[in-house]
N, C-alpha and C positions, 0 to 999 in steps of 0.2 A: 429891104425886099421882102414881100408880103408871101412869105412861104408858110406853108401848113405842117403842123407837128405829125410826126409818126402814130402819135398816140391820142391826141386829142384834135379839134376840128379849130383851135384858137390860132388865127394868123397872127403876124408880127404885126400887122395893123390894129388887129382888137388888142394885143396887149399895150400897145404904143397909147390908145384910146383910153384904157382902163388907169394906166399910170398917169396919164393928163388929168384924169377925172379926180384921182387924189392926190394929186400935188407932187407926184414923184418923178424924178428925171429917169430912173434907171432901177430894175428889181433888186439891185444889190443895194439900194438905200434903205430897203424894207428891213435888212439885217444890219445895220448900222450899230443898233444895241448889244448884238452879240459881240464878246471879245474877240480879237484878230485870232487869239491863241486857240481859240475853239472852232474857228472856221478851217474846213479843208483846203481851201486854196488853191484846188486844180480840179478840171473835170473828173467826174468818176470814171475809174479805167473797168468800163463795161466789157472791153474789148469788140471785135467785129461782129456783127449780124450772124445767128445762125439760123439754119432752116428750123422748122417744126419738128420735124423729123430727128434732127441733130440734138435739138432740146431735148427732146424725148428720151434719146437712147442715153444721154449724159444723166439725166435725172433717173433713168432706170436703173443704171450701174450704181448710181449714189445710195439708191434704194435697197438696193442687194445687199448693201454692206451691214445693213440691219439685220438682225435677228429677231424674229418675233414668236410669239408664243406656238404659234402654226408650225413653225420649223424645230423645235424642242420642247422635253417635258419640262416645263417651268414649276418651281415650288417658292417662286419668289411672292411675297406678300407686301408686308409693311406699309399698308394702307391702302393698296391698289390690287385687284386680284382677279384673276383669270378663271371666270364665270361663264357658264353659257348664255348667251343672247338669245332667244326665241325670234324666229323670223317676224312673229307678230310684233314686236316691238318695231321693227323696221317699216312693216306694211303700215302702221298708224301713224309714224311719227314723220314719215315721207310725206303724208297727204299734205297738200297745200295748206289748207286751213289751219294745218298747225306747224308745218315748216317755214312758213311765209310772214305769218302775222306780226302787226306791231303790239306795242302796249294796248291792252283792252280800254280806253279812255271812255268808250261808249259801250256800255253795258247793252244796249238795244241790238248792238249788231255783233256783240263779243261774246255771246252765251257759251258757246262750244269752249272756246280757252279759259272762260272763266269757270266753267263747270270742271275743267280738267284741273285746274288749280285749286277748286274746293275740294274733289275727290285726293287728289294728292296730299293736301292737307290732314283730311280724314283718316287717310292712310298712316301717315306719320304719326297720329295722335293716336291711333291705336297701337301702332309699334311702342311708342315710347311712354304710353299712360300718363300724358300729361294731355290737358285739354284745349291748347292753343298751339297751332301751329303758322308759320309764315308760308309764303309759295316758294321757297328754295333762295338760299344762298350761293356765292359762286361754288366754293368747295369746302373739304372738311377743315383744313387751316383757317382760312378766313370765316367761319361758321363759329370756332373756338373764340378768335379775335371778336366777332361781334356778340359773342355772349360775356365776354369781359367787357365791353361798352356799356352792353344793358345793365350789368351788375352797379359800374360806375354811376351811371344815371339812377339806378333804383335806391341806392345808398348813400352816394357821396363819398365813400372809402378810398383811399387812394394807395391800396395794396392788394394786390392778389397772390395767391398761394397754388402754383402749377407743380402737378406730381410730374417727377423725371419721367413716369410711366405714359405722360401723352406725348403723341406724336411730334418727333424734332422739327418739324416742318411747321406744326400747329404753335409749337413754344415760341419759335422764330418770329412767326407772325404775330402773335402775341404781343412780344418783347419790342417789336419796331411800333406797333399802334400804340401800345401801352404809353412809351417813351412821348409819343405824341401828346398823350391825354393827361402827362403828368401823373403817373400811376406807376409803381414800383413793383417788379414782378419777383417773386421769392419763389425758389425751388424747392419741393419738399423731395427728400430722397428716396429710393428704393430699399427696402431690406428684404432679403429671399423674393426679389423680384416684385413684391407688391410695395404699394406707398405707405411711408411711415410720416405722418403728418407732424410738423413741428408745433409747438404749441403756438396757440391761435389766441390772437386779442382781438380788440373790438375795432383795431385800425384795418382788418382784412375785411376785403369787400366781398369776396370769393374765394372759394378751394375749386380748383379746377382738376380732373382726373379723368382716366379713360377706363371704357369698359369694353372690352378686355384691353389691359395697357399694352404700349408698343411691345413689350417681350412675351406676351400671348397671356400673360396671367389674370385671372376672374379677381377683380376686386370688390371689397366688402363694401360697396356703394352706400348702405345703410347707416353705417357706422360712420364712414366719411360724412355722409351728409348731416347727421347728428352732431358730430364734432363742428362741425362750420355752423350751423343753425344756434347752436349753445353761445357763440359769440355774436349771434345776429348777422353772419356772412351767408351768403347763396350758396347751393352747391351745384356746379355745372358739371355735367357728365358728357364726354365724347364717345360715342357709341359705336360699334360694329352692327348695323341694323339688322342684320342676319343673324346675328348671335342672340339677338334680343328675341327672337322665337322662342328660345330655349331659358334664357336668364330672366330673372325678375325685372321687370321694367322699372326704369328711372323712376315714374312716376310713383310706384309701390315702395320704391325705397327711401322716398323724401327728396328727391332730386328737384331742385328748381328749373334748372334749365338743360335739356337733353340736345346736343347738336351732334354732327358726324358727317362722315363722307359718304356721298351715295352712289359711288361708281359702279358699286357691286350690286346694286340695283337696275339690270336692265342697259349699263352701259360700258361700253367695251372699253379695254385699256387704252388703246389709241395714243401709245406712247406718252402717256401722262396726262393725258386731257382731250376735250373739255369734259368735267363732270357737274355735279353738283351737291351743295353742302345742304343739310336739314337744319332746322331750329324748331323746337317746341317747349312751352314753357307753360306756367300757370297764368291763370285769370288775372291775376294781381300784376302781372308784368306785362299785359297784353299792349299797353300804350306805349312800353319801352321797345316792342322788337323792332328790328330794322326790316325793310323790303315792304312786301304787299301781303295781306290777308284778303282772301275771297270771302265772300259770306253769301249764304241762301237767303231768299226773300220772296214774296209774292208780290205778283203785279196787280194792277188795278183790277184785273179778272178774276184774280186769285189763283193765277197759274203758277206753278215752281219757276223760280228766275234766280240769277246771280250777279253779284256786285262784287266790286272792290270797296270792302268795309272799312280797313285800314290802311294807309299809304304812306310812308314816309321816306319814298325816293326823291331826291332833288327834283325831278322833273314834275313831280305833283304838288309838293309844298315850297315854302320858301327855303332856299337852298340852306341859309344859317340855322333853320329848325330841322334841317334834315338828318337822317340816321342811316342813310343808304343811297348807294349809286347803282343797285344791281340791275344788269341788263335783262332786257326782254327776251334775248335770245337765251337766256338761262332757263325758262320755262320748259322749254324743248328737253332738255336732260332730265329735268325733273318730272316730265310726262312720261319718258322712257322709263323712269322709277316706279311710276304708277301702274304703268302697264303691266311691268314685271311683275308688281305684288299681285295685280289682279289675275296674272296668269297663273302664278303659283296657288294664291286664295291661300285661305286660313290653315288647311290642313297641309298644303304644299309646300310652305314655308317652314313648318316644323319637320316634314320628311326632310327636306333638304338639310335643314342645320343638324338632326339627327345623324345623318349620312356623314357631314363632315366631322362630326363629333366621334364617331365610330372610325373613320378613316383617319382621323388624327391621332386617335389612341394607338391604332395600329402602328402608323409611322413613328409615334414617339416611342414604343416597345421597341419596333425593329432597329432603328438606330441607335437607341439607349445599349442595343446588346453588341453592337458593333466594336471591336480593337481600337482605340484612340477616339472614341467619341462617348460623350456624357451628356447628360442631361444639365442644362444649365440652372434649372431650378425644377421643383417638384409641386408648384401651383396646380390648381384645375385650369385646364386650357379648354378652348372650344376649335378653334380652326388653324390655330397657330401656334407655334413651340419654338423654343430655344435650344440648342445644344452646343457645348463646348467641343474644340478640336485640338488634339495634340499634334498639329500641323498647321503652317502658315494658312488662313483663311483664303486668302486671295489665291494663292497657288492651287488649294484644292478646287477653288469654284473653276479656275482656268482648266484644270484637268478633268474636272466634271464636264465642261462645255463640250471638251473633244471627243466626248462620250455621248454628245446629244442630251444631256442634263444639264438644267440650271438648279442649283441644290437649294439656292435660298437667299438670304440678303445679310451681307458681311456686317455683324452689330457693330464691329470697331469704328465703324465709319461714323457713327453717331454717339457712341457709348464707347470711349476709350478703355474704361475698365472692363469692356467685354471684347478684347480685342482677337479673342480666340473665339467668339461667339458668331453662330450660325442662325438666323432665323427662317425657319422653315414654315410655308403656309400650304394648305390642303384646300383644294374646293371639290367639286361633285365632279369637276372634270379631271382629276387625279384619281385613275382606279387603283385596285391593290398589285397590279402588274406594274403599273407605274411606280409606286412605292417600292416593290420588289427591288424595280430598276433602279430607283434613287440610293437604295441601300447599296446594292452592289458595285456603283459608281463611288458613291462616296467612300466605301471600304478599300477599293483599288487608290482612289485619289489619296487619302489621308495616309494609307500605308507608301505611297510612293512619293508624296511630300514630304512625309516624316521621315523617312530614308535619306533623302536628299539633304535635308535641313541636319540631320544628325550628322552626315558625311561631311556636310561644309562645317559644323562648328567642331569636329574633331581636326 
């Protein structure tokens, strides 16, 4: 029977004609190489069809089970932060010339896209103090992994030393890809919340640290870079781009590759993505950089123009030589980043970071004065700090949630040695009154959870 699918215009006759053309009797034969144990063996249990209104109502009910940062006062950070995104970002990124274009293979018809990429690279170079930036990667963890691969290409060494203060997800991504490269990853421990490098030798290809690190502590990048260079290794720093408005830039500290998560630059939380990662480096490593680099030039009439200068995507060059498969759509998130930085301006980004620094200092003092709460470390911090609680952290978080406050990230999830730790993040959206509310909620929750725990133990 030549019926028509509910979802496509392909008829049964069309399917039979295609199967005959490729010499196959039935669609099932196309899956013959898949072991039977991996096949479902039955139709999908999709249930009866529903009306559009019924589907909407069910999806709306599912969505209502989520709690967003618009519904509670949120102090969770750990790599993704609740910053205000100005309307300007949406106004520009939603324009069709940015929202819908494909890879700019033809520069003569892609000048807007190429210029946006060039301006983004310029902004990242200014933030990091390094002369070369690519046109973004997927996100922060894959940027760390990409930098590790660059070091492998640059010096051929098969060992990486990564600080325990680097984001846990980045360390996982690095370990997964390093295994495929035949590279060993050694973890450098933290002492008093900052990196304590082990003895380095000439087998180490790169030392990877975070600035600030996952516990919020500011690292001594210059000393770490010097130690890496002493044995001929590269220094890779995973940086909070907003913190770079106040801290010495990676380039000034001798870092060879600066990477990081760009979500806090004009990208919303969006339940964890999408966002973008940035990568900047020295001119010596420019040909090892993954992804694409847009360059500025002049046309035959002397007019300013833009081109793809270097491109290591597998769609641009031979796949075996490619170092990247970064997607076209990733540039839209990077565009949001450069719009946000342009909106802030040179003075605005400094003012924003100073505001976060002041409020973080206030929050740190306020929480450290609470009974049952103490600082996990006393290192300098910028926007994030860790405290230790005299009560089960998960229970404290749940009790605070009942009061409309999400107090932070439970460190025990990634750091068993800090099972009593809570990581608290501050952005410009967290006001002084919000911090006071956090302190009140935390005091109440710690006291209640601690008392319950003491009674249970007795």
